[in-house]
C-alpha positions, 0 to 999 in steps of 0.5 A: 274320792275314795281313800287308798289303804296307805292313806287310811292307815296313816289317818287311823294311826295318827288319830289314835295318837293325837289330842285333836283327831278331828284336825287330822287330814291327809293329801295323797299325790302319785307321781313317777317317784311313787306316793306322797302322803302329806299329813296335816294336823293341829300344831299342838299335836306335832310333838306327839306325832314326831315323837322324841328324837323323831322316833314316832315319825320314823316308825310310822314311815317304816310301817308305811313302807311295808304297807306300800310294799304290799301293793308294790308302791313306794310310799313317803310321808311328809308331815306338814309344819305350818310356820310357828308350829314350834311355839310352846315346845323346846327348840333344838338349841334348848334340848340338853345333850345327854352326857354320861359321866366317867364315873358311871362308865367305870362302874360297868368295867369288869 
């Protein structure tokens, strides 16, 4: 089966981001809702693809929408998360919230 441009795009970009490009694999399904590309990767690379606060995944989805629009298709990306893929990383509960002190805010007042 030949890969479509949107699927090739995802694999190309993700392989450039991760430490285990040989583990990157995609599945492409088309239905009445559009195209769904499911991304499988090494659990150790999950953080690199998702990015801080999900920014890398969000950017990848935005670019994928543009690629899809060029071909008049609605394209969505799902990142497959196997059970236990959060091991070794910080959980959301452990992530420290960013706080600004009142002193730093006062410095910027005129």
